[in-house]
Biotite code that builds the C-alpha atoms (Angstrom):
import biotite.structure as struc

atoms = struc.array([
    struc.Atom([-20.007, 4.472, -9.792], chain_id="A", res_id=1, res_name="MET", atom_name="CA", element="C"),
    struc.Atom([-21.233, 1.083, -8.176], chain_id="A", res_id=2, res_name="ARG", atom_name="CA", element="C"),
    struc.Atom([-20.853, 0.259, -4.875], chain_id="A", res_id=3, res_name="TYR", atom_name="CA", element="C"),
    struc.Atom([-18.550, -3.069, -6.307], chain_id="A", res_id=4, res_name="SER", atom_name="CA", element="C"),
    struc.Atom([-15.827, 0.175, -7.987], chain_id="A", res_id=5, res_name="ASP", atom_name="CA", element="C"),
    struc.Atom([-15.247, 1.414, -4.341], chain_id="A", res_id=6, res_name="VAL", atom_name="CA", element="C"),
    struc.Atom([-15.504, -2.232, -2.023], chain_id="A", res_id=7, res_name="PHE", atom_name="CA", element="C"),
    struc.Atom([-13.403, -4.472, -3.511], chain_id="A", res_id=8, res_name="VAL", atom_name="CA", element="C"),
    struc.Atom([-12.564, -7.280, -1.169], chain_id="A", res_id=9, res_name="PRO", atom_name="CA", element="C"),
    struc.Atom([-8.741, -8.575, -1.685], chain_id="A", res_id=10, res_name="GLY", atom_name="CA", element="C"),
    struc.Atom([-8.452, -5.582, -4.076], chain_id="A", res_id=11, res_name="GLY", atom_name="CA", element="C"),
    struc.Atom([-6.778, -1.966, -3.990], chain_id="A", res_id=12, res_name="PHE", atom_name="CA", element="C"),
    struc.Atom([-9.566, 0.769, -3.638], chain_id="A", res_id=13, res_name="PRO", atom_name="CA", element="C"),
    struc.Atom([-8.843, 3.016, -6.590], chain_id="A", res_id=14, res_name="ARG", atom_name="CA", element="C"),
    struc.Atom([-11.284, 5.296, -5.422], chain_id="A", res_id=15, res_name="HIS", atom_name="CA", element="C"),
    struc.Atom([-10.732, 5.644, -1.584], chain_id="A", res_id=16, res_name="THR", atom_name="CA", element="C"),
    struc.Atom([-6.887, 5.315, -1.443], chain_id="A", res_id=17, res_name="TYR", atom_name="CA", element="C"),
    struc.Atom([-5.662, 7.641, 0.894], chain_id="A", res_id=18, res_name="ASN", atom_name="CA", element="C"),
    struc.Atom([-1.853, 9.042, 0.393], chain_id="A", res_id=19, res_name="PRO", atom_name="CA", element="C"),
    struc.Atom([0.388, 9.107, 3.276], chain_id="A", res_id=20, res_name="ARG", atom_name="CA", element="C"),
    struc.Atom([1.696, 12.786, 1.389], chain_id="A", res_id=21, res_name="ALA", atom_name="CA", element="C"),
    struc.Atom([2.848, 14.005, 4.524], chain_id="A", res_id=22, res_name="THR", atom_name="CA", element="C"),
    struc.Atom([4.336, 11.369, 6.218], chain_id="A", res_id=23, res_name="ARG", atom_name="CA", element="C"),
    struc.Atom([6.214, 9.802, 3.309], chain_id="A", res_id=24, res_name="LYS", atom_name="CA", element="C"),
    struc.Atom([4.984, 6.318, 3.622], chain_id="A", res_id=25, res_name="LEU", atom_name="CA", element="C"),
    struc.Atom([4.741, 5.819, 0.256], chain_id="A", res_id=26, res_name="GLU", atom_name="CA", element="C"),
    struc.Atom([7.908, 6.837, -0.481], chain_id="A", res_id=27, res_name="GLU", atom_name="CA", element="C"),
    struc.Atom([9.893, 6.266, 2.756], chain_id="A", res_id=28, res_name="ARG", atom_name="CA", element="C"),
    struc.Atom([8.522, 1.751, 1.210], chain_id="A", res_id=29, res_name="LEU", atom_name="CA", element="C"),
    struc.Atom([9.163, 1.847, -1.761], chain_id="A", res_id=30, res_name="ALA", atom_name="CA", element="C"),
    struc.Atom([12.884, 3.492, -0.601], chain_id="A", res_id=31, res_name="GLU", atom_name="CA", element="C"),
    struc.Atom([13.203, -0.907, 0.671], chain_id="A", res_id=32, res_name="VAL", atom_name="CA", element="C"),
    struc.Atom([13.788, -1.776, -3.205], chain_id="A", res_id=33, res_name="ALA", atom_name="CA", element="C"),
    struc.Atom([16.896, 0.176, -3.492], chain_id="A", res_id=34, res_name="ASP", atom_name="CA", element="C"),
    struc.Atom([18.918, -1.374, -0.906], chain_id="A", res_id=35, res_name="ASN", atom_name="CA", element="C"),
    struc.Atom([19.206, -5.582, -0.927], chain_id="A", res_id=36, res_name="LEU", atom_name="CA", element="C"),
    struc.Atom([20.172, -5.296, 2.791], chain_id="A", res_id=37, res_name="CYS", atom_name="CA", element="C"),
    struc.Atom([16.815, -3.385, 3.974], chain_id="A", res_id=38, res_name="LYS", atom_name="CA", element="C"),
    struc.Atom([13.986, -5.112, 5.714], chain_id="A", res_id=39, res_name="LEU", atom_name="CA", element="C"),
    struc.Atom([10.482, -3.420, 6.093], chain_id="A", res_id=40, res_name="ALA", atom_name="CA", element="C"),
    struc.Atom([7.970, -4.013, 8.966], chain_id="A", res_id=41, res_name="THR", atom_name="CA", element="C"),
    struc.Atom([4.683, -2.395, 8.490], chain_id="A", res_id=42, res_name="VAL", atom_name="CA", element="C"),
    struc.Atom([2.525, -2.774, 11.874], chain_id="A", res_id=43, res_name="THR", atom_name="CA", element="C"),
    struc.Atom([-0.645, -1.035, 12.849], chain_id="A", res_id=44, res_name="GLY", atom_name="CA", element="C"),
    struc.Atom([-4.382, -1.540, 13.948], chain_id="A", res_id=45, res_name="HIS", atom_name="CA", element="C"),
    struc.Atom([-6.798, -4.019, 12.059], chain_id="A", res_id=46, res_name="THR", atom_name="CA", element="C"),
    struc.Atom([-8.381, -2.459, 8.985], chain_id="A", res_id=47, res_name="LYS", atom_name="CA", element="C"),
    struc.Atom([-5.694, 1.012, 9.297], chain_id="A", res_id=48, res_name="SER", atom_name="CA", element="C"),
    struc.Atom([-4.672, 0.100, 5.154], chain_id="A", res_id=49, res_name="GLY", atom_name="CA", element="C"),
    struc.Atom([-1.279, -1.847, 5.840], chain_id="A", res_id=50, res_name="LYS", atom_name="CA", element="C"),
    struc.Atom([-2.254, -4.279, 3.112], chain_id="A", res_id=51, res_name="THR", atom_name="CA", element="C"),
    struc.Atom([-3.425, -1.430, 0.517], chain_id="A", res_id=52, res_name="VAL", atom_name="CA", element="C"),
    struc.Atom([-0.373, 1.245, 1.540], chain_id="A", res_id=53, res_name="LEU", atom_name="CA", element="C"),
    struc.Atom([2.695, -1.794, 0.869], chain_id="A", res_id=54, res_name="VAL", atom_name="CA", element="C"),
    struc.Atom([0.364, -2.784, -2.552], chain_id="A", res_id=55, res_name="ARG", atom_name="CA", element="C"),
    struc.Atom([0.245, 0.662, -3.716], chain_id="A", res_id=56, res_name="ASN", atom_name="CA", element="C"),
    struc.Atom([4.144, 0.252, -2.951], chain_id="A", res_id=57, res_name="ALA", atom_name="CA", element="C"),
    struc.Atom([4.609, -2.746, -4.700], chain_id="A", res_id=58, res_name="TYR", atom_name="CA", element="C"),
    struc.Atom([2.193, -3.807, -6.944], chain_id="A", res_id=59, res_name="PRO", atom_name="CA", element="C"),
    struc.Atom([1.144, -7.704, -7.002], chain_id="A", res_id=60, res_name="PRO", atom_name="CA", element="C"),
    struc.Atom([1.981, -7.827, -10.793], chain_id="A", res_id=61, res_name="GLU", atom_name="CA", element="C"),
    struc.Atom([5.444, -6.111, -10.363], chain_id="A", res_id=62, res_name="GLU", atom_name="CA", element="C"),
    struc.Atom([6.166, -7.692, -6.867], chain_id="A", res_id=63, res_name="ALA", atom_name="CA", element="C"),
    struc.Atom([8.681, -10.689, -6.720], chain_id="A", res_id=64, res_name="VAL", atom_name="CA", element="C"),
])
């Protein structure tokens, strides 16, 4: 495996993504799509994985 496969600036880290199964964050974020009257806000420290979490729930090629 090459370092460019692991560290993908601006991309999705396929090999190092850490799913948050115990907190069910992916599930809770995906539920927002089922309700047109809901708005989700994702906050946290810098480099905590906010963008990656959202891109996992809403892949850019499927998002509006």
